N, C-alpha and C positions, 0 to 999 in steps of 0.2 A: 673184570677185576684181577690184577696180577696175583699170582700165588706166592706167598711169602715163605721162603725156605731158609731163613737166615736168623734163627732164634738164638744162636750163640753170640751173635752181634748185639741184639737187643730183642726183647719180647714186647708184645703189645700189652697195654694196661688192661688188666682184668676188670670187668664191669663192677665186681664187688669191691675192688680196690678204689675205683673212681668214686663209688658211693661213700666209702669210708673217708675219702679226702674232701668231699664236697663241703662239709661244715667249716673246714679250715680255709676255704677259699673266700668265705664271706664273713660270718659272724664271729667265729673264734679266731681272733687275730692277735691275741696278747703275746708278749715276749715271755718265753718260758722262765726267764730269770727274774721277771717282775714278781713282787710279793703280793700284789693286789689280786682280786678275783679273776680278772682276765688272764693274768700270768699263771695263777694256780691251775686254771682249767687246761691251759696248753701244756703246762708242766706235767699234769696227769696224763695227757695224751702222749707226750714224749716218753714218759716212763712205761706206759703201756706198750708202746712200740718196741722199746728196749726189751721188755719181757717177751714179746712175740718173736722177735728175732732170736733171742737167746734160746727159747724153747725149740725153735726149728733146728738148731745146730748143737743141742746138748751142752749149752753153756749157762753160766749164771748171768743174770741181768747186769750185775755190777761189772762184769768183764767186757761188756759191749761198749765200744767207743764209736759214736757215729761220725762219719766222714762224708765227703762229697761224692764218694764212689770207690770202686776197687782200686783205681790208680792211686788215689791219695792214701788208701789203706796200705797198699804195697810200699809206697814211699815212706810212710810213717813207720812201718815195720822195719825196713832195712836201715834207713837213716836214723830213726829214733833209737834203735837198739845199739847200733855201732857207735853212735856219737858219745855214748856213755861208757865205752870200753876202750882199753888201750889198743892201739893199732897193732893188728897181727893178721889173722887169716879169717876168711869166711867162705862158705861154699854155696853155690846155687846151681840148679840144674841147667843144662844146655837148651832146654825147651821152654823156658819161662816166657811169660808175656812181656812185651816191651816195657810195661809199667813196673816190672821187677828188674829187668835187665838194665834199664837206664839208671835208676838210682844206685844199683850195684856198681856200674861203671863209674859213677860219680865218686863212690867211696874208694874205688881202686885208684882214682886220680889223686885222692887225698892220702895215699900211702898204704892202703889195705891190700893184702894179697887176696885176689878173688880166684878161688879154685872152681873150675867148671866141672860139674858132674855129668859124664856122658850117658847116653842111652843106647840101647841096642837097636837093631833094624826095625823093631816093632814100636820103638819109642818108650821102652820100659827101662827103668833104672834097676840094676841088680845090686844086691848087697855088696858083692865083691868090688864093683866099680865105685860104689859109694865109699867104701872103706879106704880105697886108694887115694881119695881126695881129702881125707880127714887127717888132722895132725893134733898133737897135744895142745897147740895154741889156737885151734879153730874155735872161734867165738860164736858163730851162728851158722845155721844151715837153713836154706829155703828151697822147698820142693813143692811144686803145685800138685793139688789133688787130682785134677783132671785137665788135660790139655785142651785149650780152646779151639785148636785147629783139627787135630786128629780125634779128639775125644778120649784118648788113652788115659786109663786110670792107673795111678801108682799105688803100690801096697804100702800106704803110709804107716800103718801100724808096725810093720816089720822094719821099715826104714827109720822110724822114730826110735824104736827100741835099739837098733844098731847104733845110732848116734849117741843116745843117752848112756848106753853101757860102755861106749868107747871113750867118751870125753866128759870130764866134770864141768859143771857150770856152763854148758853149751845151751844156746837158745834155738829152738826149732820153730820155724814159721812155714805156713802153707797158704798159698793162694787157692782159696776154695770157691772163687767166684762162679766157676762154671758148674760145679757139682751141687752146690746148695740149691735145694728145691727140686732137683732132678732125681737125686738118690738120697737115701738116709745118710746122715752125717752126725757124728758125735765127737765134739771137741774134747770133752773130758776123757772119754774112753780112748781116744787116739793119743792122749798125753802130749798134745801140742802146747806150745807156749803162746803162739800168736796165729791168727787165721784171718784172712781177708775175705770180705763178702761184698756183693753188689746187688742193689735192689732191682735194676732193670734186666737182670738175667732170669728173674723168677716172677715176671708179670707185674712187677712194681714199677714206680716211676724212675726216670733218669734223675741223676743229681743226688743220689743218696747211696751210701755204702756203710761198711763198718769194719773196724779192726777189733777182733776179739782177743783180749790180752789177759793172761794169768796175772794175779796180783803181785807175784814175786818179780815180774819182769820190770827192769828199770828202763823206762822209755822217755826219751827227750822229745818234747813236742816240736813239730815243725812250724806251727802257727801259735803265737803267744799273744796275750792281750787280756781278755775278760775272764779267762780261767774256766770256760765251759768244758763239758765232758771230762770232768775230774782233772782239770788242768792239762789234759793231753791234746785238746784240740779247741783252741779259743775261737770265738765268733758265735753270733746268734745262730742257733740251730735252724736248719732248713726244715721247719716243722711240717709243712705240707708234704714234702717228699718223704720225710721220716715216717709220718703217719701212714702214707701209702706203702712204704717198705714194711712196716709192721703188719699191715693188713695182708699184704702179699705173702709174708712169711707164715702167718697163721693159716691162710688159705692153702699154701704149699704143704703145710703139715698135715692138713686134712686130705689133700688130693694127691699126695706124692706117689702112692702106689698106682692109682688110676692113671695119672699122667705117664708114669714110667711104662706101664703096660701098653698104653696106646701108642706112644712113639716107638717103643721097641718093635711092635708089629710093622710099623712103617719102615723102620730101619732094615729089618729082615727082608721085606718086600723089595726095597730098593737094591740092596746088595745082591739078592738073587737075580734080579733083572740085569744088573751091571755085569755079573759074571757071565751072562749069556752073550755079551757083546765083545767083539774083537778090539784089541788095542786099548783096553782100559785096565789101569792098575788101581786097585782099592787098597789104601794104606792101612796098616796095623790090624789086618784081619785076624791075626793070631793073638792079639792082646785084648785084655778086658777094656771095655770102652763105655763111654756114656751111652745111654739107650737111644739118644736122638741124633747122633752125629755120624756122618759118612764123608770121608775125604777121599777123593780119587783124582786120577789124571787121565786125560785122553791123549793118546799118542798123536803127535803131529799138530796139535791145536794148543796155542798159548792160552794159559788160564784166564788172563784178562780179556782176550778176544772171545773165549768161550762164555765168560760171564756176560759180556755185552750181547752176544748172540742169543743167549738164553733169556736175557731181559727183554729183547725184542719179541720173543715168543711168550712173554708173560710170566717169567719166573725170576724171583729175586733170590740169588745165592751169593756166596762170597768166594773170593780166591784165597782166603785165609783169615787172618785177624782183621777186623774192621779198622783197628787202630793203625794198621800198616797198609791200608787200601791204596795209598798213593805210591807205594813202592813198586818198582819194576824188578826188584831182586827176587830170587827164589826164596821160598819160606825157610827161615833159619831152623824151624822145627824139623822139616823134612831133610834138610842138609845134615842136621845132627843125627838123623836116622840113617845116614849114608845113602840117601836117595840121590841119584845122579841129577845134576842141575837142570839138564834139559827136560827130565821127567818132572822135577819139582816145579818148574815154571809153568807146567800145564795143569797144575792142581787147582781144584775147586772144592768147596765145602758145602754140603747140604746139612742143615740142622733143623729138625722138625719141631713143631710145637703142637699144643693140644687142639688147635683148630684145623690142622692138616688132616687129609683123608687119603685113603687108598687110591682114589681117583686122581689126586694130585701126583702120586707116584707114577701112575699109569701115563698121565699126560706129560710128565717130566721126561720119562723114558722115550716117549714118542718124539718129543722135541729134540732130545739128545741124538736119537737115531737120525733124524732129519738133518741135523747139523753135521754129523759125522759123514753122511753121504755127500754133503756139499764139498767136503775136503778129500774125498776119495777120487 
């Protein structure tokens, strides 16, 4: 059986999540908008999931808008906020996921000035660099909580305070898809206005996500029609996936420290072994990171080639974001960190999950050593 080391791309469904979803695959099939008993039962399930997701991230249930995933949540955040504001400026970090960069570029095509917030060589945003990208007319700032490739964590509390004290009426959004369920997260305490989440990053099903939105934020919907999700996201809700999302969120709330401790041990073991090998660069070693993520480059071996060679040896890893898996270009995240293109092209990402073991790390290093020897 291949060893799965790509949990930042997607996680397997937890058995308890599958169990929670089962009734909604058969008998409980009512439309949550229907007023009869079948509809009321599924509406109750929908609202329970909303509460479970809110509890995981320190939000109010009324602030949770269900979407089809993190991509839609990011699109709704950027396009939904800016559509209701006069065209001026907004700022995003240089290391955002494609699902945030693409709608941002779309708004730039419509006349908005998109200011790119740089990162240092570790992938961290400094207050000084952030302030350089802010102006009196900046309407919105979006900075991800944790990078999907390097795992680097941003000091969101400080960055939010910097923005809010510098500009009046500015909206702050954060893509929290990678951090939710892996580390404690408090939407209210961070003073965020919007936050994106994804079910399948925390052992829930694919096809469900959420945008957490403060009540004062004026948000124009991307999808209109039936007025579901408080008129912010029309269309009959994907109840089965949402129920799974809620169950996964509740499970993550209970197991977050246990999971964090487990993958942290594996992360340390892998990094220690990589440091013993010649010709390997581990990225962002000096930055705070997700406890499960290690991104590194092997000198002289292309990342895509290394990925395929590791797969032949029974290991599933990534060369970066799964959404960019077809690209032959170096990671834009690493380039933003001033990594040389030839080094960036050799990068792969290992992201652990709760079913991984120390033996997986040992076997992975053995496979990597064997591959390196083939290129020497």
